LOGU-161639 format. One record per residue (C-alpha): x, y, z. Coordinates in pm, 1 decimal. Layout:
% LOGU-161639
X, Y, Z
...
//
This chain:
% LOGU-161639
-2085.1, 2595.8, -80.8
-1966.5, 2432.3, 241.5
-1836.0, 2080.0, 194.7
-2009.5, 1816.7, 406.3
-1862.0, 1492.4, 533.8
-2086.6, 1304.9, 293.4
-1907.8, 1468.0, -2.3
-1569.6, 1341.2, 118.8
-1496.9, 983.4, 8.8
-1138.2, 959.6, 136.2
-959.6, 1156.9, 404.3
-586.1, 1104.9, 457.8
-471.5, 1279.1, 775.8
-97.1, 1327.1, 845.1
-6.9, 977.5, 728.2
352.5, 861.1, 766.2
491.0, 517.9, 679.4
820.2, 386.8, 814.1
1015.0, 80.2, 703.0
1326.2, -73.2, 855.3
1570.7, -161.9, 579.1
1813.6, -339.0, 810.4
1831.1, -713.7, 845.2
1948.8, -834.2, 1183.7
2207.8, -1110.1, 1133.6
2287.6, -1362.3, 1402.0
2017.9, -1225.8, 1630.5
1888.3, -1452.9, 1906.4
1680.5, -1417.2, 2220.7
1998.6, -1465.2, 2422.3
2174.5, -1185.0, 2232.1
1870.0, -960.5, 2275.7
1875.3, -1018.6, 2651.6
2250.3, -942.7, 2669.6
2192.6, -618.1, 2474.2
1921.8, -513.3, 2718.5
2168.7, -540.0, 3009.1
2453.8, -361.6, 2832.2
2393.5, 17.3, 2787.4
2658.4, 45.8, 2513.9
2510.1, -238.3, 2312.1
2159.0, -96.9, 2364.6
2276.1, 236.8, 2227.7
2451.2, 74.6, 1930.6
2140.7, -129.7, 1853.0
1922.5, 183.6, 1862.1
2165.6, 375.5, 1638.6
2167.6, 88.4, 1387.2
1787.3, 79.7, 1389.7
1763.3, 456.3, 1336.8
2017.5, 439.4, 1055.3
1817.2, 173.9, 874.5
1483.5, 352.7, 908.2
1326.1, 467.6, 585.7
1020.8, 693.1, 578.8
829.4, 613.8, 259.9
560.8, 869.4, 351.2
588.6, 1178.3, 570.5
285.1, 1366.5, 703.4
74.9, 1317.3, 390.4
-268.7, 1479.8, 402.0
-538.5, 1525.5, 139.5
-908.9, 1472.1, 77.1
-1089.5, 1319.0, -219.0
-1448.9, 1410.8, -293.4
-1714.0, 1186.7, -441.2
-1664.5, 1128.0, -813.3
-1319.0, 1289.0, -831.8
-1033.9, 1126.7, -1021.4
-703.3, 1200.7, -849.5
-368.5, 1127.7, -1011.8
-54.2, 1065.8, -806.7
272.4, 1158.0, -974.4
638.0, 1164.9, -876.2
973.7, 998.7, -931.4
1042.4, 630.9, -871.6
1044.6, 569.0, -497.4
839.7, 880.6, -425.8
589.8, 680.0, -218.5
297.8, 667.0, -462.3
235.1, 292.0, -450.1
289.0, 281.9, -74.3
30.3, 555.1, -32.8
-226.8, 364.1, -238.1
-165.4, 50.5, -31.5
-221.4, 248.2, 288.4
-546.7, 395.1, 155.2
-657.5, 48.6, 39.2
-594.8, -91.8, 386.2
-320.8, -327.7, 266.7
-74.2, -147.0, 496.4
-130.4, 20.8, 830.8
37.2, 362.9, 856.4
304.0, 419.4, 1119.3
140.7, 752.6, 1203.0
-180.2, 928.4, 1105.0
-503.5, 778.1, 980.8
-709.5, 713.4, 668.7
-1087.4, 731.7, 651.6
-1280.1, 594.7, 353.3
-1655.1, 631.7, 306.5
-1736.7, 361.0, 53.8
-1638.1, 15.1, -67.1
-1288.9, 2.4, -218.2
-1164.3, -200.7, -513.5
-781.5, -198.5, -509.7
-616.1, -279.2, -841.2
-261.0, -247.3, -719.5
-86.4, -579.0, -785.1
-295.7, -769.0, -1037.4
-287.6, -1141.4, -975.1
-139.4, -1109.8, -624.0
-427.1, -1317.0, -486.9
-384.7, -1601.7, -736.2
-261.5, -1952.3, -658.5
-29.4, -2033.6, -947.9
-96.4, -2407.8, -926.5
-472.4, -2365.7, -960.5
-648.2, -2325.3, -1294.2
-793.5, -1999.2, -1422.0
-1142.4, -2131.6, -1343.2
-1045.4, -2207.3, -981.7
-865.6, -1875.6, -942.3
-1174.3, -1683.1, -1050.9
-1352.6, -1813.5, -741.8
-1045.3, -1782.5, -519.2
-958.5, -1427.3, -620.4
-1323.2, -1324.0, -607.6
-1334.7, -1444.8, -245.9
-1014.2, -1252.7, -166.9
-1180.1, -938.1, -304.8
-1482.5, -1004.1, -84.8
-1726.5, -1109.3, -357.5
-1981.6, -1376.1, -253.9
-1977.1, -1705.7, -442.8
-2325.2, -1635.4, -581.6
-2199.3, -1315.9, -744.9
-1900.6, -1494.0, -899.3
-2127.8, -1763.4, -1040.0
-2365.9, -1503.7, -1183.2
-2079.8, -1305.4, -1336.0
-1859.2, -1600.4, -1436.4
-1930.6, -1583.0, -1809.1
-1890.2, -1204.6, -1808.1
-1547.2, -1245.5, -1648.4
-1441.0, -1505.3, -1904.4
-1573.0, -1300.3, -2197.2
-1392.0, -986.4, -2087.2
-1064.9, -1170.6, -2028.6
-1096.5, -1356.3, -2361.6
-938.6, -1661.7, -2198.4
-1209.5, -1909.3, -2298.7
-957.8, -2169.9, -2417.6
-742.6, -2148.1, -2104.2
-994.4, -2188.2, -1820.3
-858.1, -2525.6, -1713.7
-491.5, -2435.1, -1752.3
-287.6, -2367.3, -1431.7
-212.2, -1997.2, -1394.6
159.4, -2078.5, -1356.1
157.8, -2144.4, -1730.7
8.4, -1801.6, -1810.3
204.5, -1506.9, -1942.7
202.3, -1188.8, -1733.3
-42.2, -1038.6, -1982.1
-283.7, -1330.2, -1942.2
-265.6, -1299.4, -1563.1
-340.8, -926.6, -1593.5
-640.6, -998.4, -1817.9
-786.7, -1245.0, -1570.8
-721.2, -1032.7, -1261.9
-863.7, -715.9, -1416.1
-1172.6, -900.8, -1535.9
-1242.3, -1033.2, -1185.8
-1172.5, -704.6, -1008.2
-1407.9, -501.8, -1228.0
-1718.7, -722.7, -1225.2
-1875.2, -476.3, -982.8
-1848.4, -99.5, -998.6
-1703.1, 6.9, -663.1
-1752.4, 344.1, -499.0
-1373.6, 385.2, -474.9
-1131.3, 246.3, -733.1
-756.9, 239.4, -659.3
-542.1, 186.9, -967.6
-162.8, 145.9, -979.0
-10.3, 126.1, -1327.8
-247.1, -149.0, -1442.3
-309.1, 19.9, -1776.3
53.4, -48.5, -1865.9
18.4, -427.0, -1857.0
-101.3, -669.6, -2119.4
-108.5, -614.1, -2494.4
-229.8, -293.5, -2661.5
-577.2, -429.1, -2726.6
-620.3, -521.4, -2359.6
-483.0, -184.3, -2244.9
-743.8, -9.4, -2460.1
-1017.7, -237.4, -2330.5
-910.1, -175.4, -1969.0
-901.1, 198.9, -2024.8
-1252.9, 194.3, -2172.5
-1376.2, -6.0, -1873.5
-1218.8, 238.9, -1631.8
-1365.0, 534.3, -1821.3
-1712.8, 381.0, -1791.2
-1658.5, 354.8, -1415.3
-1547.9, 717.9, -1397.6
-1853.3, 831.1, -1594.7
-2068.1, 627.6, -1358.0
-1946.2, 835.3, -1063.3
-1674.7, 608.5, -921.8
-1409.9, 791.8, -718.8
-1064.4, 701.0, -853.9
-711.3, 717.5, -714.0
-469.9, 662.2, -1001.1
-92.8, 616.8, -1020.7
88.3, 624.5, -1352.8
427.5, 726.0, -1487.9
248.7, 845.7, -1800.7
185.3, 1215.0, -1739.7
-24.2, 1234.8, -2055.9
-250.3, 960.7, -1921.8
-282.4, 1137.1, -1586.1
-376.8, 1460.1, -1764.6
-637.3, 1285.7, -1977.8
-802.5, 1096.3, -1691.2
-766.6, 1306.0, -1377.8
-934.0, 1615.9, -1234.1
-666.4, 1679.5, -972.5
-312.6, 1562.3, -903.4
-95.0, 1506.9, -597.6
281.3, 1533.5, -651.9
501.3, 1329.8, -416.7
879.9, 1328.2, -379.4
1061.1, 1126.4, -110.7
729.9, 1061.3, 62.2
643.3, 1430.0, 95.8
360.3, 1609.5, -84.7
520.5, 1879.6, -299.1
196.0, 2022.6, -432.6
-165.2, 1928.1, -500.0
-450.5, 2076.8, -697.3
-554.2, 2125.9, -1057.7
-417.0, 1837.6, -1265.2
-274.6, 2043.6, -1554.0
-96.5, 2287.0, -1321.2
53.1, 2019.6, -1094.9
166.3, 1807.3, -1390.9
331.9, 2113.9, -1545.6
520.4, 2183.9, -1220.3
635.0, 1821.7, -1204.4
747.8, 1823.3, -1569.0
947.0, 2143.4, -1508.5
1104.2, 1981.8, -1202.5
1205.9, 1671.9, -1401.5
1344.8, 1876.9, -1691.2
1549.8, 2107.3, -1466.0
1705.2, 1861.6, -1223.4
//
């Protein structure tokens, strides 16, 4: 059966992401102007810039269909988290483009939108606004958020006094009050205590069963195998292989064991 555009939820087309690792010391507008007039200094500046360039992603392309759960695997620094941030719209790619056909809920850095000096109660409204939820929705779902997080006794405590696990509980509870069409998950099931991890996993499984399209990064290959239909293997920002989850995970495990 021919695939239609409607079936495709995410299309990543030749995406590359470049970072400059260098830090210019003693740079000024005057020095920049002098460099522009001096060919040797211009050349040295360009060579230093090229030397410090780091390509986190290189010509990455793939498609995700409606309802698919795609796992992204690879070594530390392979570009997995950067890729998710590009798909989520947190970063703009240096080259290529990303198309998404549905509302996205990125669970990449839980608690990143919190103000540490505000209370949990205040941060529920703040973080909900950051995620694009209207105030009316937050008010209607407020008790549901609190119940899921199990932070009833800490609502009026500043978040700066929370443990990382408590922050994760609150952030996850806010992010999942609606079931998005596209869910982007980066290692969140590894935070918090065991009871919360299980609760988070159950919540994510209910989303998957409800037809949510999921992009999932984890260093737990067993978890990727249990959750995902397909897998994309990245190394040094380059797609090594993509396809059936079991097959790709097996190739990656062989690679890790033999290097």
